[in-house]
Backbone as a ProteinNet text record, in pm:
[ID]
protein_1_A
[PRIMARY]
XXXXXXXXXXXXXXXXXXXXXXXXXXXXXXXXXXXXXXXXXXXXXXXXXXXXXXXXXXXXXXXXXXXXXXXXXXXXXXXXXXXXXXXXXXXXXXXXXXXXXXXXXXXXXXXXXXXXXXXXXXXXXXXXXXXXXXXXXXXXXXXXXXXXXXXXXXXXXXXXXXXXXXXXXXXXXXXXXXXXXXXXXXXXXXXXXXXXXXXXXXXXXXXXXX
[TERTIARY]
1191.8	1310.3	1347.7	1338.8	1370.5	1276.6	1148.1	1050.9	1086.5	1123.2	1160.1	1283.3	1379.9	1501.1	1470	1380.3	1341.7	1271.7	1185.1	1116.1	1216.3	1312.3	1414.1	1497.2	1530.5	1610.3	1533.8	1405.5	1322.5	1309.9	1287.6	1274.1	1401.7	1515.1	1642.3	1661.1	1611.3	1632.7	1535.9	1420.4	1319.6	1361.2	1360.8	1394	1268.5	1283.7	1172.5	1168.3	1055.9	1046.8	1078	1138.1	1175	1053.9	938	817.1	771.1	826.9	783.6	883.5	987.4	1084.3	1165.7	1220.1	1309.9	1444.2	1546.4	1680.6	1743.6	1764.7	1817.4	1969.2	2032.2	2178.3	2234.9	2354.3	2424.7	2574.5	2650.5	2795.7	2844.8	2972	3026.8	2983.3	2927.7	2895.5	2745.6	2665.1	2522.5	2437.7	2311.5	2208.1	2092.6	2040.2	1926.6	1810	1699.6	1581.2	1458.4	1361.9	1230.6	1128.5	1074.8	972.6	844.2	786.8	662.2	542.5	569.8	462.6	493.7	390.5	411	495.2	478.9	561.1	708.9	739.8	878.5	931.7	850.1	892.4	929.3	842.2	866.1	991.4	1021	1142.6	1266.9	1269.9	1388.6	1396	1281.9	1281.4	1241.5	1262.8	1217.1	1292.1	1407.1	1481.8	1454.2	1361.2	1333.6	1203.3	1190.4	1071.6	984.1	977.3	893.3	747	660	517.9	455.3	507.4	448	468.2	557.8	577.8	449.4	369.2	247.1	120.6	137.7	22.5	9.8	-65.9	-80.2	-145.4	-247.2	-317.7	-224.2	-146.1	-49.4	49	95.1	189.6	126	6.5	-59.2	-92	-134.1	-181.1	-68.2	43.7	141.6	285.7	315.5	455.9	487.5	393.1	417	487.2	607.5	683.6	740.1	726.7	768.5	894.9	944.8	1058.4	1159.4	1282	1389.4	1437.3	1480.6	1543.4	1691.4	1776.4	1921.3	1977.2	2041.4	2089.3	2241.8	2306.4	2451.7	2487.8	2575.1	2610.1	2703.7	2787.3	2878.2	2826.5	2728	2657.2	2739.7	2726.8	2800.8	2712.9	2775.3	2702.3	2671.3	2553.9	2517.1	2603.9	2632.7	2707.7	2615.5	2671.3	2594.3	2613.3	2502.9	2508.1	2504.8	2405.2	2393.7	2371.7	2276	2244.4	2212.6	2161.5	2108.2	2178	2149.1	2203.2	2167.3	2262.4	2242.6	2124.1	2106.1	1995.3	1860.6	1849.4	1725.6	1707.4	1816	1809.2	1771.5	1824.4	1789.9	1639.3	1583.1	1438.9	1360	1400.1	1328.1	1333.2	1452.5	1468.7	1398.6	1398.8	1332.5	1181.3	1124.8	979.7	926.1	1013.2	971.8	1069.2	1051.1	1150.6	1154.9	1046	1041.5	1141.5	1216.9	1321.8	1266	1151.4	1091.2	1049.4	993.9	952.3	1073.5	1180.2	1304	1355.2	1347.6	1393.2	1309.1	1178.5	1090.3	1121.3	1170.9	1198.6	1343.4	1436.2	1579	1641.1	1573.7	1631.5	1748.7	1752.4	1859.8	1799.7	1832.6	1775.2	1880.9	1852.4	1938.7	1919.7	2026.1	2017.9	1943.2	1935.2	1866.9	1833.2	1749.9	1718.6	1844	1931.2	2055.2	2143.4	2150.9	2231.5	2170.5	2036.9	1968.8	2001.1	1990.4	2014.2	2160.1	2251.7	2394.1	2422.3	2359	2377.9	2326.3	2208.3	2151.3	2238	2287.2	2374.3	2498.7	2552.4	2674.7	2651.3	2548.4	2530.5	2473.2	2392.6	2333.3	2425.9	2540.1	2636.7	2718.7	2699.2	2775	2676.8	2676.7	2584.6	2604.2	2723.3	2751.3	2679	2621.7	2544.1	2400.9	2362	2228.8	2233.1	2116.1	2106.4	2092	2203.4	2200.2	2232.8	2230.6	2249.6	2137.7	2019	1905.8	1840.2	1819.5	1765.1	1650.1	1548.5	1431.7	1440.7	1431.8	1460.2	1359.2	1328.5	1249.8	1305.6	1313.8	1362.9	1272.7	1150.8	1060.4	1102.7	1201.9	1252.5	1247.2	1190.7	1185.7	1321.6	1369.3	1496.3	1495.2	1474.8	1461.8	1564.2	1619.7	1706.1	1619.9	1684.1	1610.1	1521.4	1562.5	1487.2	1369.7	1356.6	1254.4	1290.3	1419.2	1464.7	1463.4	1400	1392.7	1521.9	1611.5	1747	1756.8	1673.7	1683.4	1663	1587.9	1566.4	1694.6	1794	1924.2	2030.1	1986.5	2079.1	2143.4	2092.5	2152.2	2063.6	2128	2054.7	2111.8	2060.5	2096.1	2245.6	2311.6	2455.1	2539.3	2479.8	2552.7	2548	2463.1	2452.7	2576.3	2639	2761.8	2743.4	2842.3	2851.7	2748.8	2671.8	2576.3	2642.9	2678	2750.3	2653.5	2701.4	2616	2556	2630.9	2579.2	2456.5	2466.4	2355.9	2234.9	2258.1	2148.3	2075.5	2151.6	2089.5	2005.3	2058	1983.8	1851.8	1857	1736	1637.6	1687.5	1599.3	1533.2	1610.8	1554.3	1440.7	1464.3	1362.2	1240.1	1262.5	1151.9	1069.1	1133.3	1059.5	976.7	1034.6	959.9	841	864.4	757.2	647.3	686.1	590.2	504.8	568.6	495.1	397.1	439.6	350.9	232.3	258.4	150	50.8	103.7	17	-69.2	-7.7	-82.9	-193	-161.6	-261.6	-376.5	-340.8	-444.6	-536.7	-476.8	-556.8	-649.5	-595.1	-676.5	-792.2	-763.7	-867.6	-977.8	-938.3	-1036.6	-1122.6	-1058	-1132.4	-1229.4	-1183.7	-1272.6	-1393.4	-1369.6	-1478.5	-1576.5	-1523	-1610.2	-1695.2	-1631.7	-1704.5	-1814.4	-1780.3	-1878.4	-1995.2	-1964.5	-2070.5	-2161.5	-2100.8	-2180.4	-2275.4	-2222.1	-2305.4	-2417.7	-2386.4	-2488.8	-2597	-2554.9	-2651	-2742	-2681.9	-2760.9	-2862.9	-2819.5	-2909.2	-3022.7	-2985.6	-3087.1	-3188.5	-3137.2	-3225.2	-3319.4	-3268.5	-3350.2	-3458.5	-3423.8	-3519.6	-3634.1	-3602.6	-3704.7	-3798.4	-3743.1	-3827.4	-3922.7
1451.2	1383.3	1434.9	1568.2	1623.4	1569	1554.7	1500.5	1356.4	1276.5	1137.7	1129.4	1215.4	1215.6	1255.2	1351.3	1392.7	1279.5	1207.1	1093.4	987	958.7	858.5	901.8	1029.7	1079.9	1066.5	1102.7	1093.3	948.4	856.8	716.3	661.3	705.1	659.5	706.8	827.2	886.2	833.1	784.7	735.9	599.4	586.1	459.6	374.7	244.5	153	103.5	121.2	72	-77	-117.8	-258.1	-350.4	-298.6	-380.3	-411.9	-341.4	-360.3	-438.3	-488.9	-567.7	-654.8	-761.2	-849.2	-846.4	-806.9	-807.7	-943.6	-1020.3	-1155.3	-1158.5	-1064.3	-1072.4	-936.2	-909.3	-786.3	-809.1	-769.6	-764.2	-643.8	-640.4	-523.7	-516.6	-625.9	-631.7	-627	-694.3	-702.8	-685.4	-651.4	-651.1	-734.6	-823.9	-906.3	-875.8	-831.6	-798.5	-866.6	-892.1	-943.3	-834.7	-767.6	-664.7	-728.8	-669.8	-720.9	-634	-515.9	-426.9	-379.3	-332.4	-281.8	-154.6	-75.7	44.4	8.5	-95.7	-139.1	-189.4	-266.4	-315.5	-200.6	-99.3	13.4	91.6	95.2	161.8	92.2	-40.8	-114.8	-132.1	-126	-155.8	-35.7	84.9	202.7	221.5	155	164.3	44.6	-41.4	-163.9	-153	-237.2	-235.6	-357.9	-400.5	-514.8	-472.5	-555.6	-520.9	-507.2	-579.4	-574.2	-438.8	-356.2	-222.6	-140.4	-162.2	-83.9	-168.3	-297.7	-387.5	-438.9	-367.8	-402.6	-539	-568.3	-696.1	-813.3	-801.7	-906.6	-928	-817.5	-824.4	-893.5	-849.3	-903.5	-1052	-1092.1	-1228.6	-1330.2	-1288.1	-1387.7	-1362.3	-1243	-1211.7	-1166.4	-1113.7	-1052.3	-1147.3	-1110.2	-1187.5	-1317.5	-1343.9	-1472.9	-1464.2	-1342.8	-1324.9	-1228.3	-1241.4	-1157.1	-1059.4	-944.4	-845.9	-839.5	-864.8	-864.1	-736	-656.3	-525	-522.2	-490.4	-475.4	-340.3	-340.7	-216	-130.6	-192.9	-120.1	-136.8	-54.3	-74	-28.9	-108.5	-81.4	-7.5	76.6	143.7	42.7	54.7	-42	-27.5	-139.8	-137.6	-92.2	-16.1	34	-58.6	-89	-176.6	-97.1	-122	-51.8	97.1	128.3	267.4	287.5	184.6	194.4	93.5	98	-6.5	-145	-235.2	-366.4	-439.5	-427.5	-500.7	-453.7	-325.2	-274.7	-330.6	-340.3	-394.4	-542.3	-615.9	-756.9	-772.2	-694.8	-703.6	-667.7	-562	-517.2	-621.5	-671.9	-768	-899.4	-937.2	-1062.3	-1052.9	-935.2	-920.1	-863.2	-803.8	-748.5	-801.7	-926.9	-995.8	-946.3	-889	-842.4	-728.4	-733.8	-635.5	-493.6	-478	-344.7	-291.7	-378.6	-337	-295.3	-371.1	-337.1	-201.4	-177.8	-49	66.2	47.2	153.5	189.6	93	117.7	159.7	87.9	113.5	210.2	229.2	316	252.7	120.2	47.5	-71.8	-88	-197.7	-305.3	-423.8	-537	-571.1	-612.6	-642.8	-772.4	-859.2	-987.7	-1046.6	-1149.3	-1219.8	-1285	-1329.6	-1393.5	-1294.2	-1170	-1069.5	-1038.8	-1030.8	-1009.1	-1121.1	-1245.8	-1360.8	-1366.6	-1334.7	-1334.4	-1230.5	-1114.9	-1009.6	-1055.2	-1117.2	-1165.2	-1274.6	-1364.6	-1471.2	-1412.4	-1307.8	-1246.1	-1176.6	-1092.3	-1010.8	-1090.6	-1192.6	-1269.2	-1377.1	-1394.9	-1495.6	-1444.8	-1319	-1260	-1203.5	-1258.7	-1214.1	-1066.8	-1015.3	-874.9	-778	-828.3	-742.7	-722.3	-798.8	-784.2	-685.4	-636.7	-535.5	-605.2	-651.1	-729.4	-646.5	-512.9	-431.7	-456.7	-487.7	-526.8	-647.3	-753.2	-877	-925.1	-980.3	-1034.1	-1185.1	-1249.4	-1392.2	-1468.1	-1589.1	-1684.3	-1823.6	-1909.1	-2045.5	-2127.1	-2078	-2148.9	-2133.7	-2049.1	-2035.6	-1895.8	-1800.3	-1663.1	-1596.4	-1535	-1462	-1358.1	-1231.7	-1123.9	-1015.3	-958.8	-842.8	-716.4	-601.1	-475.2	-445.8	-490.8	-463.8	-560.6	-655.4	-759.7	-870.3	-885.7	-999.9	-1123.8	-1231.7	-1356.9	-1434.4	-1430.5	-1480.3	-1629.9	-1716.6	-1859.6	-1890.7	-1807.4	-1833.7	-1813.5	-1750.7	-1732.7	-1824.1	-1917.4	-2015	-1975.1	-1869.7	-1823.3	-1860.3	-1887.7	-1911.4	-1823.7	-1838.9	-1748.1	-1749.1	-1861.5	-1868.8	-1787.8	-1745.9	-1663.7	-1514.8	-1475.3	-1334.4	-1293.1	-1182.9	-1139.9	-1131.4	-1182.9	-1173.6	-1256.5	-1338.7	-1426.5	-1562.8	-1593.1	-1714.2	-1826.6	-1951.5	-2061.3	-2032.8	-1965	-1929.9	-1838.8	-1738.5	-1645.1	-1717.4	-1805.2	-1880.5	-1963.8	-2028.8	-2111.6	-2025.9	-1910.8	-1821.2	-1780	-1741.1	-1698.7	-1814.1	-1929.3	-2042.3	-2092.1	-2101.2	-2149	-2057.7	-1927.2	-1833.8	-1835.1	-1823.7	-1811.1	-1938.2	-2054.3	-2179.8	-2199.1	-2164	-2172.6	-2076.6	-1956.6	-1857.9	-1903	-1967.5	-2020.3	-2129.7	-2217.2	-2325	-2267.6	-2166.1	-2103.4	-2037.5	-1972	-1907.4	-2011.2	-2125.6	-2232.9	-2287.7	-2308	-2357.6	-2259.7	-2131.4	-2030.5	-2031	-2049.6	-2053.8	-2173.4	-2287.6	-2407.9	-2387.2	-2329.6	-2302.9	-2208.2	-2105.6	-2009.2	-2076.9	-2163.2	-2233.7	-2326.1	-2395.6	-2485.7	-2407.5	-2292.1	-2209	-2162.8	-2121.4	-2074.4	-2188	-2308.8	-2422.7	-2458.1	-2455.2	-2485.6	-2382.4	-2255.7	-2149.3	-2166.4	-2199.6	-2219	-2336.5	-2443.2	-2558.5	-2519.6	-2441.8	-2398.9	-2306.6	-2215.9	-2126.9	-2205.5	-2310.1	-2393.6	-2467.6	-2515.1	-2584.5	-2489	-2367	-2267.8	-2235.1	-2218.1	-2188	-2300.9	-2424.1	-2542	-2545.7	-2518.5	-2519.2	-2412.4	-2296.4	-2184.8	-2223.3	-2290.1	-2328.3	-2432.3	-2519.3	-2619.5	-2554.7
-738.4	-687.7	-550.1	-528.1	-397.1	-290.5	-325.4	-231.2	-195.9	-295.7	-270.7	-181.9	-206.8	-125.2	18	36.7	171.9	245.7	174.7	235.8	277	190.2	222.7	342.7	349.5	461.2	591.9	588.6	708.9	755	660.1	695.1	756	706.9	761.8	905.6	935.3	1066.8	1172.2	1128.7	1223.2	1277.4	1409	1471.3	1487	1464.2	1478.9	1623.4	1692.8	1831.2	1839.2	1950.6	1968.2	1959.8	1998.7	1996.1	1854.4	1754.6	1616.8	1532.6	1594.9	1517.9	1613.2	1555	1629.3	1560.4	1632.8	1575.5	1603.8	1497.7	1513.6	1519.4	1448.9	1440.1	1400.1	1451.2	1414.8	1430.7	1329.4	1342.3	1263.2	1231.7	1161.2	1015.4	963.8	821.6	791.4	874.4	844	969.6	945.4	1048.6	994.6	1077.8	1037.6	1130.3	1071.6	1151.2	1093.3	1181.4	1140.4	1172	1070.3	1095.7	1148.1	1252.7	1309.6	1273.5	1216.4	1171.7	1030.6	963	827.1	829.5	932.9	946.1	956.3	1033.8	1046.9	913.7	842.5	711.5	619.6	611.8	520.9	560.9	688.5	734.5	678.1	691.5	648.7	497.6	430.1	286.2	201.3	252.9	178.7	46.6	31.9	-94.1	-184.6	-144.5	-219.2	-297.6	-398.5	-483.8	-458.7	-334.5	-299.7	-297.2	-351.2	-359.9	-221.5	-121.9	11.7	78.9	26.4	83.7	78.8	-24.7	-41.8	-28.5	-2.4	7	149.8	230.6	371.9	390.2	310.9	324.4	295.1	188.9	153.9	268	324.6	436.5	557.3	594.3	712.7	695.8	577.2	555.4	537.6	476.1	435.9	481.2	528.6	553.5	695.8	766	896.1	992.1	1033.8	1130.4	1079.1	948.3	893.1	807.9	786.3	697.4	757.3	713.3	765.3	658	704	616.2	653	555.5	576.8	517.5	601.5	559.8	568.8	457.9	458	519.6	616.6	685	600.3	521.2	431.4	288.9	255.1	130.3	9.3	-98	-220.2	-320.7	-400.4	-507	-616.4	-678.1	-782.3	-906.5	-969.9	-1094.8	-1208.7	-1299.5	-1414	-1533.1	-1599.8	-1716	-1844.6	-1929.1	-2056	-2032.8	-1948.1	-1916.3	-1769	-1706.7	-1571.3	-1480.5	-1349.2	-1261.2	-1315.2	-1310.9	-1372.2	-1311	-1178.1	-1116.2	-1169.7	-1207.1	-1267.3	-1408.1	-1481.3	-1616.6	-1614	-1517.1	-1504.8	-1487.2	-1396.6	-1370.8	-1495.8	-1564.6	-1684.3	-1794.3	-1823	-1932.7	-1900.4	-1771.4	-1729.9	-1747.5	-1722.7	-1724.7	-1856.4	-1934.7	-2064.4	-2169.4	-2207.5	-2289.8	-2434.3	-2481.8	-2619.8	-2640.4	-2746.6	-2773.6	-2782	-2845.1	-2856.1	-2719.7	-2635.8	-2501.3	-2419	-2430.3	-2358	-2404.8	-2534.7	-2588.5	-2533.1	-2525.4	-2475.2	-2330.6	-2254	-2112.9	-2089.4	-2151.1	-2126.3	-2226.9	-2339.8	-2441.8	-2514.3	-2510.2	-2578.4	-2650.1	-2779.1	-2856.4	-2880.2	-2830.9	-2864	-3010.3	-3074.9	-3218.5	-3245.5	-3144.9	-3162.9	-3026.5	-3027.7	-2904.2	-2845.5	-2935.9	-2890.5	-2814	-2864.1	-2794.2	-2657	-2653.3	-2524.6	-2427.1	-2473.3	-2386.3	-2340.9	-2430.8	-2394.6	-2286.5	-2300.1	-2199.8	-2063.9	-2063.6	-1938.2	-1876.9	-1957.6	-1906.6	-1841.6	-1904.4	-1854.1	-1720.5	-1713.1	-1592.5	-1475.9	-1504.9	-1395	-1340.8	-1403.7	-1357.1	-1238.9	-1199.9	-1089	-986.7	-866.6	-762.4	-729.4	-752.7	-722.5	-815.8	-923.2	-1012.4	-962.5	-861.9	-804.6	-688.9	-650.8	-544.9	-409	-354.6	-230.5	-106.5	-118.4	2.6	103	52.3	136.5	70	148.3	93.2	180.9	116.6	186.4	183.7	301.1	308.8	393.2	348.3	425.2	398.7	501.2	478.8	387.6	362	270.5	124.8	98.8	-38	-94.1	-20.2	-68.9	-50.7	-156.7	-151.4	-263.1	-223.8	-321.5	-294	-402.8	-384.8	-381.4	-372.4	-358.4	-478	-594.6	-717.2	-733.5	-639.5	-644.2	-742.1	-769.6	-847.5	-758.2	-805.9	-730.3	-754.6	-659.1	-678.8	-706.4	-645.7	-678.7	-826	-896.6	-1038.8	-1119.4	-1058.2	-1124.4	-1063.3	-979.5	-923.2	-791.9	-727.1	-602.1	-482.7	-370.6	-247.4	-137	-16.4	92.3	123.5	103	132.1	33.8	-78.1	-175.9	-142.5	-47.4	-11	67.6	32.8	101.9	252.9	325.2	472	547.6	476.6	543.6	563.9	687.8	722	759.9	766.9	813.7	951.6	1038	1170.6	1158.9	1072.5	1053.4	994.7	898.3	836.1	940.7	1028.7	1133.1	1228.5	1267	1356.3	1291.7	1164.1	1093.3	1078.8	1033.3	1007.7	1136.2	1243.7	1370.8	1417.3	1412.8	1459.5	1367.7	1237.5	1143.5	1135.6	1141.5	1136	1263.1	1378	1502.3	1501.4	1450.3	1442.6	1347	1237.8	1140.8	1204.5	1281.4	1348.1	1450.2	1523.9	1622.2	1553.4	1440.6	1365.7	1314.5	1269.2	1220.3	1333.4	1449.6	1564.3	1605	1603.5	1637.1	1536.5	1409	1305	1325.7	1359.7	1383.5	1503.3	1611.6	1730.7	1698.1	1616.5	1580.6	1500.2	1405.6	1323.2	1409.9	1504.3	1593.4	1681.2	1729.9	1812.7	1732.3	1607.4	1522.7	1491.2	1465.9	1437.1	1559.3	1677.9	1800.6	1825.7	1801.6	1818.9	1722.8	1597.2	1497.7	1536.2	1590.4	1634.2	1747.4	1841.3	1954.5	1908.7	1815.5	1762.6	1689.9	1617.6	1545.3	1643.4	1754.7	1857.3	1920.5	1949.4	2007.9	1912	1784.7	1683.4	1671.4	1680	1670.2	1789	1909.8	2030.8	2026.1	1974	1963.6	1870.2	1759	1662.3	1721.9	1807.7	1872	1971.5
[MASK]
++++++++++++++++++++++++++++++++++++++++++++++++++++++++++++++++++++++++++++++++++++++++++++++++++++++++++++++++++++++++++++++++++++++++++++++++++++++++++++++++++++++++++++++++++++++++++++++++++++++++++++++++++

């Protein structure tokens, strides 16, 4: 635990060079950044359980520069549920629905499936029970809290995140959609260049054989 705390402290103190991130918005409540490198992503999401934190290939292929990280400047302590922070319990119960499996992880046994479902209905009906101090967002529909809970599956969208105004949403969407279009255009150009090169190589090979 001491080692983990030291790592978190170091990550908090390290500044991300401007060349590795784009700051889209900042006010007294939130900061919105687009990480451009995996190092920048890990800096902003070191308290999150997103799979891309440890999967460089996934980040490079599908996420780099295409998503925003929304950070609450006045972060709230997580609410405690049965035994643990509620957002952790939500993730556990959602992914390990069997009562025995939930007991093995949380140390609490629901008396029935109905009690489990009632508990989930109760805690997921309030956005404040999720870990929204740091949120991962894309206009394509991605919206994850720190625990990696997919918020749209519980009926929440970007406008439900605290301190995220229509102005902020427009700033994020305009930048990310434009960046996505540019990335698509670059991909198309790269594919065309590769096809042209392959055609020329085939022609050269054909000429050599003749």
